PyMOL CGO cylinders between C-alpha atoms (Angstrom):
from pymol import cmd
from pymol.cgo import CYLINDER

trace = [
    CYLINDER, 112.79, -152.49, -210.61, 112.51, -153.72, -213.83, 0.3, 1, 1, 1, 1, 1, 1,
    CYLINDER, 112.51, -153.72, -213.83, 111.63, -152.59, -217.23, 0.3, 1, 1, 1, 1, 1, 1,
    CYLINDER, 111.63, -152.59, -217.23, 110.66, -153.87, -219.57, 0.3, 1, 1, 1, 1, 1, 1,
    CYLINDER, 110.66, -153.87, -219.57, 113.58, -154.91, -222.55, 0.3, 1, 1, 1, 1, 1, 1,
    CYLINDER, 113.58, -154.91, -222.55, 111.50, -153.57, -225.54, 0.3, 1, 1, 1, 1, 1, 1,
    CYLINDER, 111.50, -153.57, -225.54, 110.52, -150.42, -223.71, 0.3, 1, 1, 1, 1, 1, 1,
    CYLINDER, 110.52, -150.42, -223.71, 113.89, -150.03, -222.25, 0.3, 1, 1, 1, 1, 1, 1,
    CYLINDER, 113.89, -150.03, -222.25, 116.00, -150.41, -225.64, 0.3, 1, 1, 1, 1, 1, 1,
    CYLINDER, 116.00, -150.41, -225.64, 112.37, -147.86, -227.36, 0.3, 1, 1, 1, 1, 1, 1,
    CYLINDER, 112.37, -147.86, -227.36, 113.28, -145.32, -224.88, 0.3, 1, 1, 1, 1, 1, 1,
    CYLINDER, 113.28, -145.32, -224.88, 117.22, -145.18, -224.75, 0.3, 1, 1, 1, 1, 1, 1,
    CYLINDER, 117.22, -145.18, -224.75, 117.11, -145.50, -228.68, 0.3, 1, 1, 1, 1, 1, 1,
    CYLINDER, 117.11, -145.50, -228.68, 114.65, -142.86, -229.66, 0.3, 1, 1, 1, 1, 1, 1,
    CYLINDER, 114.65, -142.86, -229.66, 116.12, -140.07, -226.61, 0.3, 1, 1, 1, 1, 1, 1,
    CYLINDER, 116.12, -140.07, -226.61, 119.39, -140.84, -228.20, 0.3, 1, 1, 1, 1, 1, 1,
    CYLINDER, 119.39, -140.84, -228.20, 118.61, -140.04, -231.81, 0.3, 1, 1, 1, 1, 1, 1,
    CYLINDER, 118.61, -140.04, -231.81, 116.07, -136.86, -230.60, 0.3, 1, 1, 1, 1, 1, 1,
    CYLINDER, 116.07, -136.86, -230.60, 119.25, -135.26, -228.92, 0.3, 1, 1, 1, 1, 1, 1,
    CYLINDER, 119.25, -135.26, -228.92, 121.61, -135.96, -231.31, 0.3, 1, 1, 1, 1, 1, 1,
    CYLINDER, 121.61, -135.96, -231.31, 119.65, -134.12, -234.03, 0.3, 1, 1, 1, 1, 1, 1,
    CYLINDER, 119.65, -134.12, -234.03, 118.40, -131.24, -231.24, 0.3, 1, 1, 1, 1, 1, 1,
    CYLINDER, 118.40, -131.24, -231.24, 122.52, -131.22, -229.55, 0.3, 1, 1, 1, 1, 1, 1,
    CYLINDER, 122.52, -131.22, -229.55, 122.51, -127.78, -228.02, 0.3, 1, 1, 1, 1, 1, 1,
    CYLINDER, 122.51, -127.78, -228.02, 126.05, -126.71, -229.14, 0.3, 1, 1, 1, 1, 1, 1,
    CYLINDER, 126.05, -126.71, -229.14, 126.94, -125.31, -225.62, 0.3, 1, 1, 1, 1, 1, 1,
    CYLINDER, 126.94, -125.31, -225.62, 130.78, -123.81, -225.25, 0.3, 1, 1, 1, 1, 1, 1,
    CYLINDER, 130.78, -123.81, -225.25, 131.31, -126.52, -222.09, 0.3, 1, 1, 1, 1, 1, 1,
    CYLINDER, 131.31, -126.52, -222.09, 129.51, -128.84, -225.19, 0.3, 1, 1, 1, 1, 1, 1,
    CYLINDER, 129.51, -128.84, -225.19, 132.21, -129.06, -227.37, 0.3, 1, 1, 1, 1, 1, 1,
    CYLINDER, 132.21, -129.06, -227.37, 135.15, -129.21, -225.13, 0.3, 1, 1, 1, 1, 1, 1,
    CYLINDER, 135.15, -129.21, -225.13, 134.46, -131.62, -222.70, 0.3, 1, 1, 1, 1, 1, 1,
    CYLINDER, 134.46, -131.62, -222.70, 137.15, -132.09, -220.69, 0.3, 1, 1, 1, 1, 1, 1,
    CYLINDER, 137.15, -132.09, -220.69, 137.37, -132.56, -217.02, 0.3, 1, 1, 1, 1, 1, 1,
    CYLINDER, 137.37, -132.56, -217.02, 137.86, -129.25, -215.75, 0.3, 1, 1, 1, 1, 1, 1,
    CYLINDER, 137.86, -129.25, -215.75, 135.56, -127.11, -218.15, 0.3, 1, 1, 1, 1, 1, 1,
    CYLINDER, 135.56, -127.11, -218.15, 132.66, -129.90, -217.32, 0.3, 1, 1, 1, 1, 1, 1,
    CYLINDER, 132.66, -129.90, -217.32, 133.28, -128.78, -213.97, 0.3, 1, 1, 1, 1, 1, 1,
    CYLINDER, 133.28, -128.78, -213.97, 133.19, -125.30, -214.49, 0.3, 1, 1, 1, 1, 1, 1,
    CYLINDER, 133.19, -125.30, -214.49, 130.03, -125.45, -216.59, 0.3, 1, 1, 1, 1, 1, 1,
    CYLINDER, 130.03, -125.45, -216.59, 128.55, -126.77, -213.63, 0.3, 1, 1, 1, 1, 1, 1,
    CYLINDER, 128.55, -126.77, -213.63, 129.00, -124.72, -211.01, 0.3, 1, 1, 1, 1, 1, 1,
    CYLINDER, 129.00, -124.72, -211.01, 127.87, -121.98, -213.34, 0.3, 1, 1, 1, 1, 1, 1,
    CYLINDER, 127.87, -121.98, -213.34, 124.56, -123.92, -213.86, 0.3, 1, 1, 1, 1, 1, 1,
    CYLINDER, 124.56, -123.92, -213.86, 123.67, -124.59, -210.50, 0.3, 1, 1, 1, 1, 1, 1,
    CYLINDER, 123.67, -124.59, -210.50, 120.41, -122.43, -209.72, 0.3, 1, 1, 1, 1, 1, 1,
    CYLINDER, 120.41, -122.43, -209.72, 120.84, -120.33, -213.34, 0.3, 1, 1, 1, 1, 1, 1,
    CYLINDER, 120.84, -120.33, -213.34, 120.14, -120.72, -216.90, 0.3, 1, 1, 1, 1, 1, 1,
    CYLINDER, 120.14, -120.72, -216.90, 122.66, -122.31, -219.57, 0.3, 1, 1, 1, 1, 1, 1,
    CYLINDER, 122.66, -122.31, -219.57, 121.67, -118.99, -221.28, 0.3, 1, 1, 1, 1, 1, 1,
    CYLINDER, 121.67, -118.99, -221.28, 123.08, -116.95, -218.77, 0.3, 1, 1, 1, 1, 1, 1,
    CYLINDER, 123.08, -116.95, -218.77, 125.76, -119.14, -217.93, 0.3, 1, 1, 1, 1, 1, 1,
    CYLINDER, 125.76, -119.14, -217.93, 126.72, -119.40, -221.09, 0.3, 1, 1, 1, 1, 1, 1,
    CYLINDER, 126.72, -119.40, -221.09, 127.66, -115.54, -221.08, 0.3, 1, 1, 1, 1, 1, 1,
    CYLINDER, 127.66, -115.54, -221.08, 130.49, -115.60, -218.69, 0.3, 1, 1, 1, 1, 1, 1,
    CYLINDER, 130.49, -115.60, -218.69, 131.86, -119.28, -219.36, 0.3, 1, 1, 1, 1, 1, 1,
    CYLINDER, 131.86, -119.28, -219.36, 134.44, -118.42, -222.24, 0.3, 1, 1, 1, 1, 1, 1,
    CYLINDER, 134.44, -118.42, -222.24, 135.24, -115.41, -220.34, 0.3, 1, 1, 1, 1, 1, 1,
    CYLINDER, 135.24, -115.41, -220.34, 135.78, -117.60, -216.74, 0.3, 1, 1, 1, 1, 1, 1,
    CYLINDER, 135.78, -117.60, -216.74, 137.94, -120.55, -218.92, 0.3, 1, 1, 1, 1, 1, 1,
    CYLINDER, 137.94, -120.55, -218.92, 139.84, -117.71, -220.63, 0.3, 1, 1, 1, 1, 1, 1,
    CYLINDER, 139.84, -117.71, -220.63, 140.75, -116.08, -217.59, 0.3, 1, 1, 1, 1, 1, 1,
    CYLINDER, 140.75, -116.08, -217.59, 141.14, -119.36, -215.24, 0.3, 1, 1, 1, 1, 1, 1,
    CYLINDER, 141.14, -119.36, -215.24, 141.97, -122.28, -217.76, 0.3, 1, 1, 1, 1, 1, 1,
    CYLINDER, 141.97, -122.28, -217.76, 142.85, -125.16, -215.31, 0.3, 1, 1, 1, 1, 1, 1,
    CYLINDER, 142.85, -125.16, -215.31, 143.06, -125.67, -211.58, 0.3, 1, 1, 1, 1, 1, 1,
    CYLINDER, 143.06, -125.67, -211.58, 146.72, -124.30, -211.40, 0.3, 1, 1, 1, 1, 1, 1,
    CYLINDER, 146.72, -124.30, -211.40, 145.30, -120.56, -212.22, 0.3, 1, 1, 1, 1, 1, 1,
    CYLINDER, 145.30, -120.56, -212.22, 142.14, -121.22, -210.18, 0.3, 1, 1, 1, 1, 1, 1,
    CYLINDER, 142.14, -121.22, -210.18, 144.55, -121.65, -206.85, 0.3, 1, 1, 1, 1, 1, 1,
    CYLINDER, 144.55, -121.65, -206.85, 146.95, -118.93, -207.77, 0.3, 1, 1, 1, 1, 1, 1,
    CYLINDER, 146.95, -118.93, -207.77, 144.13, -116.48, -208.16, 0.3, 1, 1, 1, 1, 1, 1,
    CYLINDER, 144.13, -116.48, -208.16, 142.49, -114.32, -205.69, 0.3, 1, 1, 1, 1, 1, 1,
    CYLINDER, 142.49, -114.32, -205.69, 138.68, -115.26, -204.78, 0.3, 1, 1, 1, 1, 1, 1,
    CYLINDER, 138.68, -115.26, -204.78, 137.56, -112.22, -205.57, 0.3, 1, 1, 1, 1, 1, 1,
    CYLINDER, 137.56, -112.22, -205.57, 139.21, -111.77, -209.40, 0.3, 1, 1, 1, 1, 1, 1,
    CYLINDER, 139.21, -111.77, -209.40, 137.01, -115.00, -209.77, 0.3, 1, 1, 1, 1, 1, 1,
    CYLINDER, 137.01, -115.00, -209.77, 133.93, -113.78, -207.71, 0.3, 1, 1, 1, 1, 1, 1,
    CYLINDER, 133.93, -113.78, -207.71, 134.27, -110.56, -210.65, 0.3, 1, 1, 1, 1, 1, 1,
    CYLINDER, 134.27, -110.56, -210.65, 133.49, -112.70, -213.63, 0.3, 1, 1, 1, 1, 1, 1,
    CYLINDER, 133.49, -112.70, -213.63, 131.17, -114.62, -211.85, 0.3, 1, 1, 1, 1, 1, 1,
    CYLINDER, 131.17, -114.62, -211.85, 129.51, -111.34, -211.42, 0.3, 1, 1, 1, 1, 1, 1,
    CYLINDER, 129.51, -111.34, -211.42, 126.35, -111.59, -213.77, 0.3, 1, 1, 1, 1, 1, 1,
    CYLINDER, 126.35, -111.59, -213.77, 125.43, -114.63, -213.33, 0.3, 1, 1, 1, 1, 1, 1,
    CYLINDER, 125.43, -114.63, -213.33, 124.65, -113.94, -209.45, 0.3, 1, 1, 1, 1, 1, 1,
    CYLINDER, 124.65, -113.94, -209.45, 125.44, -116.30, -206.13, 0.3, 1, 1, 1, 1, 1, 1,
    CYLINDER, 125.44, -116.30, -206.13, 129.28, -114.74, -207.01, 0.3, 1, 1, 1, 1, 1, 1,
    CYLINDER, 129.28, -114.74, -207.01, 130.22, -114.94, -203.49, 0.3, 1, 1, 1, 1, 1, 1,
    CYLINDER, 130.22, -114.94, -203.49, 129.09, -118.83, -202.85, 0.3, 1, 1, 1, 1, 1, 1,
    CYLINDER, 129.09, -118.83, -202.85, 130.18, -119.74, -206.55, 0.3, 1, 1, 1, 1, 1, 1,
    CYLINDER, 130.18, -119.74, -206.55, 133.54, -118.16, -206.05, 0.3, 1, 1, 1, 1, 1, 1,
    CYLINDER, 133.54, -118.16, -206.05, 134.44, -119.47, -203.00, 0.3, 1, 1, 1, 1, 1, 1,
    CYLINDER, 134.44, -119.47, -203.00, 133.37, -123.35, -204.07, 0.3, 1, 1, 1, 1, 1, 1,
    CYLINDER, 133.37, -123.35, -204.07, 135.42, -123.02, -206.73, 0.3, 1, 1, 1, 1, 1, 1,
    CYLINDER, 135.42, -123.02, -206.73, 138.21, -121.90, -205.09, 0.3, 1, 1, 1, 1, 1, 1,
    CYLINDER, 138.21, -121.90, -205.09, 138.53, -124.37, -202.36, 0.3, 1, 1, 1, 1, 1, 1,
    CYLINDER, 138.53, -124.37, -202.36, 137.42, -127.40, -205.18, 0.3, 1, 1, 1, 1, 1, 1,
    CYLINDER, 137.42, -127.40, -205.18, 140.79, -126.08, -206.83, 0.3, 1, 1, 1, 1, 1, 1,
    CYLINDER, 140.79, -126.08, -206.83, 142.86, -126.48, -203.47, 0.3, 1, 1, 1, 1, 1, 1,
    CYLINDER, 142.86, -126.48, -203.47, 141.92, -129.87, -202.68, 0.3, 1, 1, 1, 1, 1, 1,
    CYLINDER, 141.92, -129.87, -202.68, 142.41, -130.95, -206.06, 0.3, 1, 1, 1, 1, 1, 1,
    CYLINDER, 142.41, -130.95, -206.06, 145.25, -129.66, -206.51, 0.3, 1, 1, 1, 1, 1, 1,
    CYLINDER, 145.25, -129.66, -206.51, 146.51, -130.70, -202.87, 0.3, 1, 1, 1, 1, 1, 1,
    CYLINDER, 146.51, -130.70, -202.87, 145.00, -134.07, -203.34, 0.3, 1, 1, 1, 1, 1, 1,
    CYLINDER, 145.00, -134.07, -203.34, 145.11, -135.04, -206.60, 0.3, 1, 1, 1, 1, 1, 1,
    CYLINDER, 145.11, -135.04, -206.60, 148.00, -133.30, -208.31, 0.3, 1, 1, 1, 1, 1, 1,
    CYLINDER, 148.00, -133.30, -208.31, 145.36, -131.00, -210.09, 0.3, 1, 1, 1, 1, 1, 1,
    CYLINDER, 145.36, -131.00, -210.09, 143.71, -134.12, -211.98, 0.3, 1, 1, 1, 1, 1, 1,
    CYLINDER, 143.71, -134.12, -211.98, 140.53, -134.68, -211.88, 0.3, 1, 1, 1, 1, 1, 1,
    CYLINDER, 140.53, -134.68, -211.88, 140.39, -138.49, -209.95, 0.3, 1, 1, 1, 1, 1, 1,
    CYLINDER, 140.39, -138.49, -209.95, 138.59, -141.25, -212.19, 0.3, 1, 1, 1, 1, 1, 1,
    CYLINDER, 138.59, -141.25, -212.19, 136.48, -142.77, -209.42, 0.3, 1, 1, 1, 1, 1, 1,
    CYLINDER, 136.48, -142.77, -209.42, 132.67, -141.30, -208.22, 0.3, 1, 1, 1, 1, 1, 1,
    CYLINDER, 132.67, -141.30, -208.22, 133.62, -141.99, -205.09, 0.3, 1, 1, 1, 1, 1, 1,
    CYLINDER, 133.62, -141.99, -205.09, 136.96, -139.87, -205.02, 0.3, 1, 1, 1, 1, 1, 1,
    CYLINDER, 136.96, -139.87, -205.02, 134.98, -137.01, -207.39, 0.3, 1, 1, 1, 1, 1, 1,
    CYLINDER, 134.98, -137.01, -207.39, 132.83, -136.72, -204.38, 0.3, 1, 1, 1, 1, 1, 1,
    CYLINDER, 132.83, -136.72, -204.38, 135.05, -136.14, -201.84, 0.3, 1, 1, 1, 1, 1, 1,
    CYLINDER, 135.05, -136.14, -201.84, 136.17, -132.94, -203.69, 0.3, 1, 1, 1, 1, 1, 1,
    CYLINDER, 136.17, -132.94, -203.69, 134.47, -129.87, -201.63, 0.3, 1, 1, 1, 1, 1, 1,
    CYLINDER, 134.47, -129.87, -201.63, 131.46, -128.74, -203.52, 0.3, 1, 1, 1, 1, 1, 1,
    CYLINDER, 131.46, -128.74, -203.52, 130.64, -131.68, -205.82, 0.3, 1, 1, 1, 1, 1, 1,
    CYLINDER, 130.64, -131.68, -205.82, 127.54, -133.47, -205.49, 0.3, 1, 1, 1, 1, 1, 1,
    CYLINDER, 127.54, -133.47, -205.49, 126.28, -136.80, -207.17, 0.3, 1, 1, 1, 1, 1, 1,
    CYLINDER, 126.28, -136.80, -207.17, 124.70, -135.15, -210.34, 0.3, 1, 1, 1, 1, 1, 1,
    CYLINDER, 124.70, -135.15, -210.34, 128.22, -132.79, -211.09, 0.3, 1, 1, 1, 1, 1, 1,
    CYLINDER, 128.22, -132.79, -211.09, 130.72, -135.67, -210.28, 0.3, 1, 1, 1, 1, 1, 1,
    CYLINDER, 130.72, -135.67, -210.28, 128.08, -137.46, -212.97, 0.3, 1, 1, 1, 1, 1, 1,
    CYLINDER, 128.08, -137.46, -212.97, 128.32, -135.29, -215.22, 0.3, 1, 1, 1, 1, 1, 1,
    CYLINDER, 128.32, -135.29, -215.22, 132.79, -134.86, -214.62, 0.3, 1, 1, 1, 1, 1, 1,
    CYLINDER, 132.79, -134.86, -214.62, 132.40, -138.91, -215.17, 0.3, 1, 1, 1, 1, 1, 1,
    CYLINDER, 132.40, -138.91, -215.17, 130.24, -139.42, -217.87, 0.3, 1, 1, 1, 1, 1, 1,
    CYLINDER, 130.24, -139.42, -217.87, 130.53, -136.04, -220.21, 0.3, 1, 1, 1, 1, 1, 1,
    CYLINDER, 130.53, -136.04, -220.21, 134.30, -135.76, -219.46, 0.3, 1, 1, 1, 1, 1, 1,
    CYLINDER, 134.30, -135.76, -219.46, 135.70, -138.93, -218.70, 0.3, 1, 1, 1, 1, 1, 1,
    CYLINDER, 135.70, -138.93, -218.70, 133.80, -141.03, -221.28, 0.3, 1, 1, 1, 1, 1, 1,
    CYLINDER, 133.80, -141.03, -221.28, 132.85, -143.06, -218.04, 0.3, 1, 1, 1, 1, 1, 1,
    CYLINDER, 132.85, -143.06, -218.04, 129.09, -144.09, -218.06, 0.3, 1, 1, 1, 1, 1, 1,
    CYLINDER, 129.09, -144.09, -218.06, 127.38, -142.20, -214.72, 0.3, 1, 1, 1, 1, 1, 1,
    CYLINDER, 127.38, -142.20, -214.72, 123.59, -140.89, -214.34, 0.3, 1, 1, 1, 1, 1, 1,
    CYLINDER, 123.59, -140.89, -214.34, 123.26, -137.66, -214.23, 0.3, 1, 1, 1, 1, 1, 1,
    CYLINDER, 123.26, -137.66, -214.23, 119.99, -136.58, -212.16, 0.3, 1, 1, 1, 1, 1, 1,
    CYLINDER, 119.99, -136.58, -212.16, 119.27, -133.07, -211.64, 0.3, 1, 1, 1, 1, 1, 1,
    CYLINDER, 119.27, -133.07, -211.64, 115.73, -131.83, -211.13, 0.3, 1, 1, 1, 1, 1, 1,
    CYLINDER, 115.73, -131.83, -211.13, 114.90, -131.63, -215.16, 0.3, 1, 1, 1, 1, 1, 1,
    CYLINDER, 114.90, -131.63, -215.16, 115.69, -135.36, -215.30, 0.3, 1, 1, 1, 1, 1, 1,
    CYLINDER, 115.69, -135.36, -215.30, 114.11, -136.26, -212.01, 0.3, 1, 1, 1, 1, 1, 1,
    CYLINDER, 114.11, -136.26, -212.01, 110.83, -135.09, -213.50, 0.3, 1, 1, 1, 1, 1, 1,
    CYLINDER, 110.83, -135.09, -213.50, 111.23, -136.65, -216.90, 0.3, 1, 1, 1, 1, 1, 1,
    CYLINDER, 111.23, -136.65, -216.90, 112.06, -139.81, -215.53, 0.3, 1, 1, 1, 1, 1, 1,
    CYLINDER, 112.06, -139.81, -215.53, 109.15, -139.64, -212.81, 0.3, 1, 1, 1, 1, 1, 1,
    CYLINDER, 109.15, -139.64, -212.81, 106.62, -138.91, -215.68, 0.3, 1, 1, 1, 1, 1, 1,
    CYLINDER, 106.62, -138.91, -215.68, 107.94, -141.45, -218.44, 0.3, 1, 1, 1, 1, 1, 1,
    CYLINDER, 107.94, -141.45, -218.44, 108.36, -144.33, -215.90, 0.3, 1, 1, 1, 1, 1, 1,
    CYLINDER, 108.36, -144.33, -215.90, 105.66, -143.33, -213.29, 0.3, 1, 1, 1, 1, 1, 1,
    CYLINDER, 105.66, -143.33, -213.29, 104.83, -147.29, -213.38, 0.3, 1, 1, 1, 1, 1, 1,
    CYLINDER, 104.83, -147.29, -213.38, 107.79, -148.69, -212.16, 0.3, 1, 1, 1, 1, 1, 1,
    CYLINDER, 107.79, -148.69, -212.16, 108.44, -146.02, -209.32, 0.3, 1, 1, 1, 1, 1, 1,
    CYLINDER, 108.44, -146.02, -209.32, 106.92, -145.98, -206.08, 0.3, 1, 1, 1, 1, 1, 1,
    CYLINDER, 106.92, -145.98, -206.08, 104.24, -143.04, -205.51, 0.3, 1, 1, 1, 1, 1, 1,
    CYLINDER, 104.24, -143.04, -205.51, 106.56, -140.23, -204.14, 0.3, 1, 1, 1, 1, 1, 1,
    CYLINDER, 106.56, -140.23, -204.14, 109.75, -141.38, -205.39, 0.3, 1, 1, 1, 1, 1, 1,
    CYLINDER, 109.75, -141.38, -205.39, 112.86, -140.15, -203.55, 0.3, 1, 1, 1, 1, 1, 1,
    CYLINDER, 112.86, -140.15, -203.55, 116.12, -139.24, -205.33, 0.3, 1, 1, 1, 1, 1, 1,
    CYLINDER, 116.12, -139.24, -205.33, 118.03, -142.84, -205.13, 0.3, 1, 1, 1, 1, 1, 1,
    CYLINDER, 118.03, -142.84, -205.13, 115.44, -144.46, -206.67, 0.3, 1, 1, 1, 1, 1, 1,
    CYLINDER, 115.44, -144.46, -206.67, 115.00, -142.24, -209.89, 0.3, 1, 1, 1, 1, 1, 1,
    CYLINDER, 115.00, -142.24, -209.89, 119.37, -142.25, -209.96, 0.3, 1, 1, 1, 1, 1, 1,
    CYLINDER, 119.37, -142.25, -209.96, 118.76, -146.26, -209.68, 0.3, 1, 1, 1, 1, 1, 1,
    CYLINDER, 118.76, -146.26, -209.68, 116.17, -146.53, -212.71, 0.3, 1, 1, 1, 1, 1, 1,
    CYLINDER, 116.17, -146.53, -212.71, 118.25, -143.99, -214.94, 0.3, 1, 1, 1, 1, 1, 1,
    CYLINDER, 118.25, -143.99, -214.94, 121.48, -146.07, -213.90, 0.3, 1, 1, 1, 1, 1, 1,
    CYLINDER, 121.48, -146.07, -213.90, 118.97, -149.56, -215.20, 0.3, 1, 1, 1, 1, 1, 1,
    CYLINDER, 118.97, -149.56, -215.20, 118.30, -147.05, -218.36, 0.3, 1, 1, 1, 1, 1, 1,
    CYLINDER, 118.30, -147.05, -218.36, 122.32, -145.89, -219.02, 0.3, 1, 1, 1, 1, 1, 1,
    CYLINDER, 122.32, -145.89, -219.02, 124.01, -146.99, -222.06, 0.3, 1, 1, 1, 1, 1, 1,
    CYLINDER, 124.01, -146.99, -222.06, 127.66, -147.57, -222.09, 0.3, 1, 1, 1, 1, 1, 1,
    CYLINDER, 127.66, -147.57, -222.09, 127.61, -146.63, -225.84, 0.3, 1, 1, 1, 1, 1, 1,
    CYLINDER, 127.61, -146.63, -225.84, 126.69, -142.71, -226.28, 0.3, 1, 1, 1, 1, 1, 1,
    CYLINDER, 126.69, -142.71, -226.28, 125.96, -142.27, -222.59, 0.3, 1, 1, 1, 1, 1, 1,
    CYLINDER, 125.96, -142.27, -222.59, 126.91, -138.08, -222.79, 0.3, 1, 1, 1, 1, 1, 1,
    CYLINDER, 126.91, -138.08, -222.79, 123.81, -138.04, -225.58, 0.3, 1, 1, 1, 1, 1, 1,
    CYLINDER, 123.81, -138.04, -225.58, 121.63, -140.14, -223.25, 0.3, 1, 1, 1, 1, 1, 1,
    CYLINDER, 121.63, -140.14, -223.25, 122.09, -138.23, -220.23, 0.3, 1, 1, 1, 1, 1, 1,
    CYLINDER, 122.09, -138.23, -220.23, 122.05, -134.80, -222.33, 0.3, 1, 1, 1, 1, 1, 1,
    CYLINDER, 122.05, -134.80, -222.33, 118.84, -135.95, -223.94, 0.3, 1, 1, 1, 1, 1, 1,
    CYLINDER, 118.84, -135.95, -223.94, 117.29, -136.49, -220.43, 0.3, 1, 1, 1, 1, 1, 1,
    CYLINDER, 117.29, -136.49, -220.43, 118.40, -132.91, -219.39, 0.3, 1, 1, 1, 1, 1, 1,
    CYLINDER, 118.40, -132.91, -219.39, 117.18, -131.33, -222.70, 0.3, 1, 1, 1, 1, 1, 1,
    CYLINDER, 117.18, -131.33, -222.70, 114.17, -133.28, -222.71, 0.3, 1, 1, 1, 1, 1, 1,
    CYLINDER, 114.17, -133.28, -222.71, 113.33, -131.65, -219.60, 0.3, 1, 1, 1, 1, 1, 1,
    CYLINDER, 113.33, -131.65, -219.60, 114.55, -127.69, -220.33, 0.3, 1, 1, 1, 1, 1, 1,
    CYLINDER, 114.55, -127.69, -220.33, 112.54, -128.01, -223.73, 0.3, 1, 1, 1, 1, 1, 1,
    CYLINDER, 112.54, -128.01, -223.73, 109.45, -130.46, -223.27, 0.3, 1, 1, 1, 1, 1, 1,
    CYLINDER, 109.45, -130.46, -223.27, 109.06, -132.06, -220.92, 0.3, 1, 1, 1, 1, 1, 1,
    CYLINDER, 109.06, -132.06, -220.92, 108.87, -128.85, -218.75, 0.3, 1, 1, 1, 1, 1, 1,
    CYLINDER, 108.87, -128.85, -218.75, 107.77, -128.12, -214.94, 0.3, 1, 1, 1, 1, 1, 1,
    CYLINDER, 107.77, -128.12, -214.94, 104.68, -126.14, -216.78, 0.3, 1, 1, 1, 1, 1, 1,
    CYLINDER, 104.68, -126.14, -216.78, 103.68, -129.13, -218.81, 0.3, 1, 1, 1, 1, 1, 1,
    CYLINDER, 103.68, -129.13, -218.81, 104.64, -131.38, -221.51, 0.3, 1, 1, 1, 1, 1, 1,
    CYLINDER, 104.64, -131.38, -221.51, 104.71, -130.73, -225.09, 0.3, 1, 1, 1, 1, 1, 1,
    CYLINDER, 104.71, -130.73, -225.09, 103.28, -134.33, -225.89, 0.3, 1, 1, 1, 1, 1, 1,
    CYLINDER, 103.28, -134.33, -225.89, 103.65, -134.37, -229.31, 0.3, 1, 1, 1, 1, 1, 1,
    CYLINDER, 103.65, -134.37, -229.31, 106.71, -133.36, -229.82, 0.3, 1, 1, 1, 1, 1, 1,
    CYLINDER, 106.71, -133.36, -229.82, 108.05, -135.55, -227.24, 0.3, 1, 1, 1, 1, 1, 1,
    CYLINDER, 108.05, -135.55, -227.24, 110.54, -138.57, -229.27, 0.3, 1, 1, 1, 1, 1, 1,
    CYLINDER, 110.54, -138.57, -229.27, 109.69, -140.95, -225.95, 0.3, 1, 1, 1, 1, 1, 1,
    CYLINDER, 109.69, -140.95, -225.95, 105.91, -140.33, -225.95, 0.3, 1, 1, 1, 1, 1, 1,
    CYLINDER, 105.91, -140.33, -225.95, 105.23, -144.07, -226.61, 0.3, 1, 1, 1, 1, 1, 1,
    CYLINDER, 105.23, -144.07, -226.61, 107.37, -145.55, -224.42, 0.3, 1, 1, 1, 1, 1, 1,
    CYLINDER, 107.37, -145.55, -224.42, 106.24, -143.04, -221.33, 0.3, 1, 1, 1, 1, 1, 1,
    CYLINDER, 106.24, -143.04, -221.33, 103.18, -143.28, -219.01, 0.3, 1, 1, 1, 1, 1, 1,
    CYLINDER, 103.18, -143.28, -219.01, 102.58, -140.19, -218.59, 0.3, 1, 1, 1, 1, 1, 1,
    CYLINDER, 102.58, -140.19, -218.59, 102.00, -139.28, -222.06, 0.3, 1, 1, 1, 1, 1, 1,
    CYLINDER, 102.00, -139.28, -222.06, 99.68, -142.95, -222.65, 0.3, 1, 1, 1, 1, 1, 1,
    CYLINDER, 99.68, -142.95, -222.65, 97.57, -141.69, -219.13, 0.3, 1, 1, 1, 1, 1, 1,
    CYLINDER, 97.57, -141.69, -219.13, 95.70, -139.30, -221.75, 0.3, 1, 1, 1, 1, 1, 1,
]
cmd.load_cgo(trace, "trace")
């Protein structure tokens, strides 16, 4: 697929500017070490950022790195996770991922997407987050919010019922080398705050001039 250069530039530029002006200062966005990004994404899965925010700092304080997770009992990990639910699933997943990283990569996250995706319980979205946010390497991050934003905005260049891989490919085409972190955060925040599953607050949208969904009306 090919997006017109002028439209692509306008979408990306406006989105990044909006994100910088409306940046949500979650603790995992202030210090973006790969480990912290990984933990944040585990906490954020199937829950809200507000809920994850309640336990993130405590979790990092008790388990500051991969080594501390490997040395911890899974029950102790689960105890910190109880307030956000799914604590058995999250605790087991975190522990297994940490042990894999320690054994195969000496406790450090590898620098390539293929290697990161070999780690148990890490999928393409979390892998992209670790690369883009945690390592400063441009990589797409397509969750449900991003999928909704992109399929609305670029409806005319996507299939009628696009699959995940098609949307990821389009995001890769849009993804800038510079400020890719703010681009990825911008798509997530746009989907959380403006282009929501309930509908779209169209007049507040920073990319409305480049959006099929907006211009259909």
